[in-house]
C-alpha positions as a printed NumPy array, in Angstrom:
array([[  0.239,   0.248, -26.951],
       [  0.876,  -0.578, -23.307],
       [ -1.979,  -3.088, -23.255],
       [  0.124,  -5.332, -25.497],
       [  3.242,  -5.275, -23.3  ],
       [  4.909,  -8.666, -23.095],
       [  5.392,  -9.446, -19.406],
       [  7.946, -11.776, -17.922],
       [  6.173, -13.555, -15.072],
       [  8.344, -13.59 , -11.976],
       [  7.643, -16.213,  -9.31 ],
       [  9.585, -15.594,  -6.099],
       [  9.887, -18.622,  -3.847],
       [  9.304, -16.969,  -0.467],
       [  5.889, -16.966,   1.192],
       [  6.547, -13.626,   2.843],
       [  3.194, -13.15 ,   4.557],
       [  2.626, -16.205,   6.695],
       [  0.828, -15.29 ,   9.951],
       [  1.363, -17.391,  13.048],
       [ -1.672, -19.499,  14.079],
       [ -2.358, -17.002,  16.876],
       [ -2.272, -14.019,  14.514],
       [ -4.287, -15.846,  11.864],
       [ -7.041, -16.587,  14.379],
       [ -7.103, -12.951,  15.428],
       [ -7.231, -11.805,  11.798],
       [-10.313, -13.96 ,  11.243],
       [-12.032, -12.045,  14.019],
       [-10.938,  -8.765,  12.466],
       [-12.306,  -9.898,   9.106],
       [-15.711, -10.526,  10.682],
       [-15.606,  -7.074,  12.265],
       [-14.698,  -5.469,   8.935],
       [-17.594,  -7.139,   7.135],
       [-19.949,  -6.201,   9.974],
       [-19.387,  -2.537,   9.145],
       [-21.638,  -2.876,   6.084],
       [-24.624,  -3.355,   8.398],
       [-23.953,   0.06 ,   9.933],
       [-24.968,   1.818,   6.716],
       [-28.419,   2.63 ,   5.398],
       [-30.116,  -0.396,   3.849],
       [-29.929,   1.238,   0.427],
       [-26.153,   1.588,   0.661],
       [-25.348,  -1.604,   2.563],
       [-24.979,  -3.838,  -0.502],
       [-22.453,  -1.517,  -2.126],
       [-20.415,  -1.289,   1.076],
       [-20.514,  -5.045,   1.528],
       [-19.152,  -5.627,  -1.981],
       [-16.293,  -3.213,  -1.308],
       [-15.404,  -4.833,   2.006],
       [-15.692,  -8.445,   0.853],
       [-12.691,  -8.13 ,  -1.456],
       [-10.441,  -9.638,   1.202],
       [ -6.783,  -9.643,   0.221],
       [ -3.912, -10.027,   2.658],
       [ -5.343,  -7.445,   5.077],
       [ -1.734,  -6.408,   5.599],
       [ -2.543,  -3.131,   7.34 ],
       [ -4.831,  -4.682,   9.977],
       [ -2.186,  -7.377,  10.466],
       [  0.395,  -4.645,  11.028],
       [ -1.858,  -3.068,  13.671],
       [ -2.122,  -6.414,  15.447],
       [  1.609,  -7.145,  15.258],
       [  2.435,  -3.667,  16.551],
       [ -0.21 ,  -4.024,  19.253],
       [  1.343,  -7.255,  20.437],
       [  4.804,  -5.65 ,  20.547],
       [  3.419,  -2.62 ,  22.402],
       [  1.745,  -4.591,  25.176],
       [ -0.871,  -6.958,  23.842],
       [ -4.204,  -7.032,  22.04 ],
       [ -7.241,  -5.182,  23.33 ],
       [-10.624,  -4.113,  22.014],
       [ -9.14 ,  -0.745,  21.071],
       [ -6.372,  -2.419,  19.079],
       [ -8.952,  -4.546,  17.266],
       [-11.098,  -1.505,  16.53 ],
       [ -8.028,   0.276,  15.184],
       [ -7.301,  -2.631,  12.827],
       [-10.81 ,  -2.247,  11.386],
       [-10.491,   1.537,  11.08 ],
       [ -7.186,   1.343,   9.215],
       [ -8.621,  -1.145,   6.731],
       [-11.711,   1.004,   6.119],
       [ -9.475,   3.939,   5.201],
       [ -7.408,   1.682,   2.954],
       [-10.443,   0.227,   1.15 ],
       [-11.807,   3.736,   0.616],
       [ -8.526,   4.743,  -1.021],
       [ -8.58 ,   1.662,  -3.271],
       [-12.065,   2.525,  -4.51 ],
       [-10.885,   5.998,  -5.446],
       [ -7.7  ,   4.599,  -7.043],
       [ -9.769,   2.322,  -9.251],
       [-11.892,   5.267, -10.361],
       [ -8.795,   7.28 , -11.293],
       [ -7.2  ,   4.324, -13.106],
       [-10.43 ,   2.963, -14.62 ],
       [ -9.339,  -0.426, -13.294],
       [-11.655,  -3.367, -13.844],
       [-10.216,  -5.887, -11.371],
       [ -9.341,  -5.619,  -7.698],
       [ -8.558,  -8.735,  -5.67 ],
       [ -9.826, -10.866,  -8.583],
       [-13.278,  -9.249,  -8.484],
       [-14.943,  -6.489, -10.465],
       [-14.085,  -3.083,  -9.028],
       [-16.845,  -0.843,  -7.75 ],
       [-16.137,   1.456, -10.666],
       [-16.566,  -1.398, -13.164],
       [-19.853,  -2.444, -11.545],
       [-21.498,   0.886, -10.782],
       [-19.546,   3.68 , -12.427],
       [-17.659,   6.736, -11.277],
       [-20.297,   8.706,  -9.41 ],
       [-21.42 ,   5.965,  -7.072],
       [-17.86 ,   4.738,  -6.515],
       [-16.575,   8.163,  -5.49 ],
       [-19.422,   8.52 ,  -2.999],
       [-18.832,   5.002,  -1.688],
       [-15.165,   5.744,  -1.07 ],
       [-16.109,   8.994,   0.67 ],
       [-18.596,   7.146,   2.883],
       [-15.984,   4.592,   3.969],
       [-13.444,   7.318,   4.731],
       [-16.025,   9.115,   6.861],
       [-17.098,   5.934,   8.632],
       [-13.517,   5.045,   9.506],
       [-12.894,   8.509,  10.957],
       [-16.172,   8.344,  12.892],
       [-15.106,   5.05 ,  14.483],
       [-11.732,   6.577,  15.367],
       [-13.424,   9.314,  17.408],
       [-14.954,   6.62 ,  19.635],
       [-11.581,   5.367,  20.878],
       [-10.548,   6.604,  24.301],
       [ -7.701,   8.863,  23.195],
       [ -8.47 ,  11.834,  20.944],
       [ -4.894,  11.691,  19.657],
       [ -5.782,   8.416,  17.94 ],
       [ -8.426,  10.123,  15.814],
       [ -5.959,  12.875,  14.955],
       [ -3.378,  10.309,  13.822],
       [ -5.9  ,   8.507,  11.609],
       [ -7.162,  11.784,  10.173],
       [ -3.574,  12.892,   9.474],
       [ -2.802,   9.643,   7.658],
       [ -6.039,   9.91 ,   5.642],
       [ -5.21 ,  13.465,   4.62 ],
       [ -1.629,  12.492,   3.715],
       [ -2.949,   9.62 ,   1.611],
       [ -5.169,  11.982,  -0.366],
       [ -2.342,  14.51 ,  -0.709],
       [ -0.148,  11.803,  -2.186],
       [ -2.801,  10.922,  -4.745],
       [ -3.217,  14.604,  -5.62 ],
       [  0.53 ,  14.937,  -6.228],
       [  0.634,  11.765,  -8.301],
       [ -2.29 ,  12.927, -10.425],
       [ -0.704,  16.363, -10.78 ],
       [  2.582,  14.866, -11.989],
       [  1.161,  12.447, -14.561],
       [  3.195,  12.391, -17.785],
       [  5.723,  14.741, -16.137],
       [  9.094,  13.669, -17.528],
       [ 10.867,  16.118, -15.203],
       [  9.773,  14.185, -12.128],
       [ 12.703,  13.025,  -9.971],
       [ 13.168,   9.936,  -7.814],
       [ 13.011,  12.269,  -4.787],
       [  9.596,  13.497,  -5.986],
       [  8.441,   9.897,  -6.317],
       [  9.624,   8.915,  -2.833],
       [  7.919,  11.98 ,  -1.359],
       [  4.526,  11.157,  -2.854],
       [  4.859,   7.457,  -1.979],
       [  5.582,   8.46 ,   1.599],
       [  2.305,  10.352,   1.611],
       [  0.026,   7.968,  -0.252],
       [  1.263,   4.699,   1.294],
       [  3.843,   5.345,   4.001],
       [  1.473,   7.502,   6.055],
       [ -1.173,   4.83 ,   6.674],
       [  1.443,   2.16 ,   7.432],
       [  3.034,   4.683,   9.8  ],
       [ -0.239,   5.171,  11.669],
       [ -0.945,   1.431,  11.75 ],
       [  2.383,   0.811,  13.464],
       [  2.495,   3.856,  15.748],
       [ -1.027,   4.151,  17.149],
       [ -0.948,   0.807,  19.044],
       [  2.016,   2.212,  21.012],
       [ -0.023,   5.347,  21.659],
       [ -2.945,   3.275,  22.933],
       [ -0.613,   1.398,  25.274],
       [  0.876,   4.68 ,  26.58 ],
       [  4.375,   3.675,  25.526],
       [  7.337,   6.039,  25.671],
       [  7.876,   8.655,  22.99 ],
       [ 11.081,   6.853,  21.974],
       [  9.222,   3.614,  21.227],
       [  6.401,   5.471,  19.502],
       [  8.851,   7.259,  17.217],
       [ 10.578,   3.958,  16.382],
       [  7.22 ,   2.367,  15.552],
       [  6.289,   5.38 ,  13.453],
       [  9.535,   5.154,  11.506],
       [  9.225,   1.389,  11.116],
       [  5.732,   1.615,   9.639],
       [  6.764,   4.384,   7.273],
       [  9.78 ,   2.453,   5.92 ],
       [  7.673,  -0.7  ,   5.553],
       [  4.964,   1.159,   3.662],
       [  7.469,   2.772,   1.316],
       [  9.102,  -0.578,   0.556],
       [  5.752,  -2.237,  -0.038],
       [  4.626,   0.474,  -2.466],
       [  7.851,   0.178,  -4.453],
       [  7.189,  -3.561,  -4.745],
       [  3.615,  -2.866,  -5.849],
       [  4.878,  -0.493,  -8.527],
       [  7.354,  -3.111,  -9.779],
       [  4.513,  -5.629,  -9.884],
       [  2.47 ,  -3.252, -12.042],
       [  5.27 ,  -3.344, -14.623],
       [  6.299,  -6.997, -14.503],
       [  3.442,  -9.068, -13.122],
       [  0.171, -10.347, -14.568],
       [ -3.448,  -9.706, -13.654],
       [ -3.753, -13.369, -12.692],
       [ -0.813, -13.139, -10.267],
       [ -1.944,  -9.992,  -8.551],
       [ -5.729, -10.256,  -8.75 ],
       [ -5.994,  -6.697, -10.05 ],
       [ -5.682,  -4.751, -13.287],
       [ -1.992,  -4.143, -13.962],
       [ -0.225,  -1.881, -16.402],
       [ -2.259,   1.165, -15.374],
       [  0.748,   3.19 , -14.191],
       [  2.265,   3.496, -17.657],
       [ -1.08 ,   4.022, -19.347],
       [ -1.928,   6.845, -16.965],
       [  1.511,   8.431, -17.081],
       [  2.375,   7.588, -13.477],
       [  6.163,   7.305, -13.56 ],
       [  7.274,   5.002, -10.772],
       [ 10.764,   4.301,  -9.425],
       [ 11.865,   1.767, -12.099],
       [ 10.866,   4.215, -14.851],
       [ 12.501,   7.225, -13.239],
       [ 15.738,   5.369, -12.529],
       [ 15.973,   4.295, -16.168],
       [ 15.244,   7.801, -17.452],
       [ 17.883,   9.34 , -15.211],
       [ 20.694,   6.812, -15.704],
       [ 20.517,   5.881, -19.39 ],
       [ 22.794,   7.715, -21.828],
       [ 21.111,  10.841, -23.202],
       [ 20.142,   9.338, -26.57 ],
       [ 18.655,   6.184, -25.021],
       [ 16.881,   8.181, -22.34 ],
       [ 15.301,  10.321, -25.043],
       [ 14.09 ,   7.207, -26.879],
       [ 12.565,   5.895, -23.645],
       [ 10.858,   9.223, -23.016],
       [  9.341,   9.104, -26.492],
       [  8.212,   5.521, -25.949],
       [  6.533,   6.415, -22.668],
       [  4.613,   9.294, -24.222],
       [  3.628,   7.313, -27.321],
       [  2.646,   4.162, -25.457],
       [  5.324,   1.973, -27.025],
       [  5.061,  -1.609, -25.781],
       [  8.856,  -2.033, -25.693],
       [  9.409,   0.356, -22.797],
       [  9.257,  -2.315, -20.063],
       [ 12.132,  -4.26 , -21.603],
       [ 14.123,  -1.014, -21.853],
       [ 13.411,  -0.202, -18.201],
       [ 14.479,  -3.689, -17.154],
       [ 17.651,  -3.558, -19.285],
       [ 18.525,  -0.188, -17.722],
       [ 18.4  ,  -1.78 , -14.27 ],
       [ 15.198,  -0.04 , -13.175],
       [ 13.619,  -3.162, -11.685],
       [ 16.787,  -4.258,  -9.884],
       [ 17.442,  -0.771,  -8.516],
       [ 13.891,  -0.457,  -7.185],
       [ 13.918,  -3.809,  -5.421],
       [ 17.284,  -3.004,  -3.861],
       [ 15.849,   0.294,  -2.638],
       [ 12.984,  -1.637,  -1.04 ],
       [ 15.459,  -3.991,   0.654],
       [ 17.425,  -1.003,   1.988],
       [ 14.263,   0.582,   3.406],
       [ 13.448,  -2.653,   5.201],
       [ 16.983,  -2.741,   6.612],
       [ 16.333,   0.657,   8.161],
       [ 13.026,  -0.65 ,   9.48 ],
       [ 14.876,  -3.496,  11.195],
       [ 16.969,  -0.873,  12.99 ],
       [ 13.763,   0.655,  14.341],
       [ 12.719,  -2.747,  15.683],
       [ 15.845,  -2.823,  17.838],
       [ 14.588,   0.332,  19.556],
       [ 11.156,  -1.226,  20.037],
       [ 12.746,  -4.069,  21.978],
       [ 11.037,  -6.795,  19.948],
       [ 13.962,  -8.217,  17.924],
       [ 12.486, -11.682,  17.401],
       [  8.782, -10.879,  17.175],
       [  6.252, -10.968,  14.353],
       [  7.374,  -7.598,  12.961],
       [ 10.952,  -8.81 ,  12.617],
       [  9.868, -12.023,  10.918],
       [  7.644, -10.131,   8.482],
       [ 10.426,  -7.695,   7.596],
       [ 13.017, -10.405,   7.015],
       [ 10.674, -12.503,   4.874],
       [  9.78 ,  -9.489,   2.781],
       [ 13.47 ,  -8.696,   2.3  ],
       [ 14.14 , -12.236,   1.134],
       [ 11.144, -12.025,  -1.195],
       [ 12.563,  -8.904,  -2.841],
       [ 16.05 , -10.378,  -3.107],
       [ 14.787, -13.53 ,  -4.824],
       [ 12.614, -11.507,  -7.184],
       [ 15.599,  -9.306,  -8.043],
       [ 17.738, -12.385,  -8.673]])
C-alpha cells in the first residue's frame, strides 16, 4: 500500500526563504498579532484557536503581504492587519485540509483533527474563516474585504473541485492547474495585490502584483505536491503521502499518465487505483517530478516579468523568487 512507499529523501542546498533582518523583525510582530487573535474568541473556544495558530511554519503568506507592502509604498497598520487576516484564512484552510485527508501531523504537531476529531475541527476552521473576514471589514477600503472574500471562496472552490475529481483518471494537467489556481493561487494573489490597493497604486501595478502572487502560489503548490510524493514527514513536519492515498492526482502523476506509452500508462493507472507502492518510482522514471519542477521554475520566470512592471527589480520579492527558482533547479538536478 502507499503507506509503505520507499521515499528518496531529497535535500536541496538553497535556503530559499531567508528574510532580511528588517523583515524578520516585522514578522515577529505579525506572529504576536496572529497569536493574539485567540484571545478574541470565547473562553471556551480560545484554547482550540490558540493550538491552531501556534503551529508557526514559515508564515509565507504574511511575509508576502509585507514584501508586497514594502514594494507598494511601505508598511502601515493596515498592511500588518492584512498579513494577519491572510494567515487566518490560510490556517482555516489547513484545518479543513487535515480533516479531509485525516492527517495526523501539521508543522510537526498533532493536527486539530487528530486531537479533537472531525466535528470540532470543521467548526474551528469555519470560525477562523469568519474571524478573518470580520477583520477584513474593519480596514478602510471595502474593496479589501471583497478581495479577501473572493480569495476565500476561490480556495474553497478549489478544494471542492479536488474532492470531486478524486480517483478520476481522466483528469488533465489543465484541470489540475485550474484547481491549483483556485485553492492556492487565489490567496497568494490577494496577499500580493491588496497591499497595492491599500496604497492606492495604479491599476497597472495592481494587475502586475496580482499576476505575480498568482504565479508564485501556483509554483509553490506544485512544489508542495512534489514534496508529498518524494519527501518525508520529518522533512516537512506534516503527514505526507496523503495525495495518492486519497486519489488526488497531482502534476507529477498526471504527466506520467499522459506521456507514458499506453501499456505502461495502463499499469500505472492500475497501480494508483490498487495502492501499489511502486507507483512513485514509476512516476519519477517517467519524468513526472522533473517536469513538475520545471513547470514551477517557468511560472516563477513569468512572475519575475511581473516584478519588472512593479518597478522593484532588486527588492525582497525578486530575491525570494530567484531563491525559490534555484531551490527547484537543485531539487530537480
